[in-house]
C-alpha positions, 0 to 999 in steps of 0.5 A: 272371320277365321280367314280374316284373322289368319291373313292379319296374322300372316301380315303381322308375322311378315312385319315381325320377321322383316323387323327382326331381319333388319335388326340382325343385318344392322347387328352384323354390320355393326360387328363387322365394322367394329371388329373387322375394319376397326371402324365402329359406326355410331348409327348402327348402335342407335338403329339396333336399339330402336329396332329392338324396342320395336321388335320386342314390344310389337312382336309381343302383342301383334305376332305372339298369341297369348298362349305362346307367352311364357306362363307359370300355370302350375296352380292354374292347371290344377284347378277345375275348368270353372275355377280356371275361368274365374281366374282368367276373368280376374286376370283379364280385368286386372291386367286390362285395367292396369294397362288402360290406366297407363295409356294416358300417361304413356301418351303424355310422355310420348308427346313430351319426348317429341322435343328430344331426338336421338343423338346420331340420326336425330329421330324423334323419341316419340317415334322410338317409344310409340310402340309402347303405346301400341303395346298397351292398347293391344294388351287392353284389347286382347284382355277385353276380347278374352273376357268377352269370350270367357263370358260366352257360351263357348268359354272353355275354348278360351282356357 
């Protein structure tokens, strides 16, 4: 199981790096065209924004592990393990429920946006905003997995 997780993590890391590299290349092309040749390219702005949305949302749930995210844990760190377990379980339930509650309306909005497209390249806004749905679903999955681990025998490893 650990080897399977490591392989998937390596694949997601490679995808994240490729998307960020593409964002960087598009940004360099944009700056070079605008300031080097005094000929701004309209498509670079659009592609950069789309890639940024994808990199941030997918990177947050598929590349970064939960412990790698910024957290304000001064109070949490001062508590004994049993209290921290309860706090983590409450956070898992609250965050998971909130994100799950947002999924149907997010899906409806993404479907609604299929009728509009980006002004320059004509990409459907459904494609542009789809990573937000992936983000919500993956946050719910992560919270459920954490909750199950916190209810297990080896719960201290999840803290």
